[in-house]
C-alpha positions in Angstrom: 31.5 62.3 106.5 33.7 59.7 108.3 37.4 60.5 107.5 38.4 56.9 108.1 36.3 55.4 105.3 37.1 55.4 101.6 34.2 56.5 99.6 33.3 55.3 96.1 33.7 57.5 93.1 29.9 57.6 92.8 29.6 58.8 96.4 32.3 61.4 95.7 30.3 62.9 92.8 27.2 62.9 94.9 29.0 64.8 97.7 30.7 67.3 95.4 28.6 67.7 92.2 29.9 71.3 91.6 32.4 73.9 92.6 30.0 75.5 95.1 29.7 72.3 97.2 33.5 71.9 97.1 33.9 75.5 98.3 31.6 74.9 101.2 33.5 71.8 102.1 36.8 73.6 102.1 35.4 76.5 104.1 34.1 74.0 106.7 37.5 72.2 106.9 39.5 75.4 107.1 37.4 77.6 109.3 34.9 75.2 111.0 32.1 77.8 110.8 34.2 80.6 112.2 35.8 82.6 109.4 39.1 84.3 110.2 41.1 86.7 108.0 44.2 85.0 106.5 45.9 88.3 106.3 45.7 89.7 109.9 43.9 86.9 111.9 40.9 89.1 112.7 37.4 87.6 113.2 35.6 90.9 112.2 34.5 89.5 108.8 31.6 90.3 106.5 30.5 88.0 103.8 30.0 89.4 100.3 26.7 88.8 98.6 25.3 88.7 95.0 27.8 87.5 92.4 30.7 87.6 94.9 29.4 84.6 96.8 32.3 83.0 98.7 34.2 86.2 99.1 34.8 87.8 102.5 36.0 91.2 103.6 38.0 91.8 106.8 36.8 94.7 109.0 40.2 95.3 110.4 42.6 95.2 107.5 40.0 95.8 104.8 41.4 93.0 102.6 39.1 90.8 100.6 39.7 87.0 100.6 38.3 83.6 99.8 38.9 80.1 101.1 41.7 79.8 98.5 43.7 82.7 99.9 47.1 81.8 101.2 46.7 78.1 100.2 48.0 76.0 97.3 44.8 76.9 95.5 45.3 80.6 95.6 46.3 81.4 92.0 44.8 78.4 90.4 42.0 78.7 87.9 41.1 75.1 88.4 37.7 74.8 90.1 37.7 73.4 93.7 35.7 70.4 92.8 38.5 69.4 90.3 41.1 69.9 93.0 39.1 67.6 95.3 38.7 65.0 92.6 42.5 65.1 91.9 43.2 64.6 95.6 40.7 61.7 95.7 42.3 60.1 92.7 45.9 60.4 94.0 44.9 59.1 97.4 42.9 56.1 96.2 45.2 55.1 93.3 46.9 51.8 94.4 50.1 52.3 92.4 50.0 56.0 91.9 48.6 58.0 89.0 50.5 59.5 86.1 50.1 63.2 85.1 48.6 62.1 81.8 45.9 59.9 83.5 45.2 62.6 86.0 44.8 65.2 83.3 42.3 63.0 81.5 40.3 62.2 84.7 39.9 65.9 85.8 39.7 67.4 82.3 42.7 69.7 82.4 45.9 69.8 80.3 48.7 67.5 81.1 50.8 70.6 82.0 48.3 71.6 84.6 47.9 68.1 86.2 51.3 67.7 87.9 51.1 71.2 89.4 47.6 70.4 90.7 49.1 68.4 93.6 52.5 69.8 94.3 54.9 67.4 96.0 56.8 69.3 98.7 60.6 69.0 98.8 61.4 66.7 101.7 64.2 69.1 102.8 61.7 71.8 103.5 59.1 69.7 105.3 59.0 69.0 109.0 58.1 65.6 110.4 54.3 65.6 111.1 54.5 64.3 114.6 57.7 65.8 116.0 57.8 69.0 114.0 61.6 68.6 113.5 63.0 68.9 110.0 63.9 65.8 108.1 67.6 64.9 108.1 69.7 66.4 105.3 70.0 64.6 102.0 73.1 62.3 101.6 75.2 61.6 98.6 77.1 58.6 97.5 76.1 54.9 97.2 73.3 53.4 99.1 71.8 49.9 99.1 68.7 49.5 96.8 67.4 46.6 99.0 67.0 46.0 102.7 70.6 45.2 103.5 74.1 45.5 102.1 75.4 42.6 100.0 77.8 42.3 97.2 75.2 41.0 94.8 72.8 43.9 95.5 72.5 46.8 93.1 73.5 50.2 94.4 71.9 53.4 93.5 73.7 56.8 93.2 72.0 59.5 95.3 72.4 63.2 95.1 70.7 66.1 96.8 69.8 67.7 93.5 
C-alpha cells in the first residue's frame, strides 16, 4: 500500500474486511515482522495458537500481550477494523466529522465515538520534527484574524 495515496472507501473495505485483516495490518506496522515484547523489549516471543490467535507470550518476562498492548487500543472493546475505519473517516473528512456522524458510520454509540480517536492535549505533546514541547498556553486577548486591528474581533483564551 502506498502511504501517499488516498484510497476510496470501497478499496478500504476490500483491504480490511474484518478484524483479523486489521490486526495483521497493525502487527505489520508496529513490529514489521519482528515481534518484540512491549513489557520488557525481549524478542524471545512465542505465538499462541488455537482460539488465542493474535496473542503472544514473552519468554523472558512471561507476560502475554497482543498488538493492542500499551497503545490507545489496549482497553477498547471496539474491533480493530472499526478503529481503522474511524481513522480513515477522520483523515479523509474535508471539514471534520462530528461524534454523532462517526458513531453512525462505525456502528458504535455516540459516547464511544469521541473516545475512539483521542485528541492529545497540546501541552503534553512534543513537536514531531524537533522533539521539543510546544510553548505554554497563553491567556488574555488574542486577534481572531491574521493581524491586529481595531475592527477585528478578539477572542478570550485560557489554558483550561
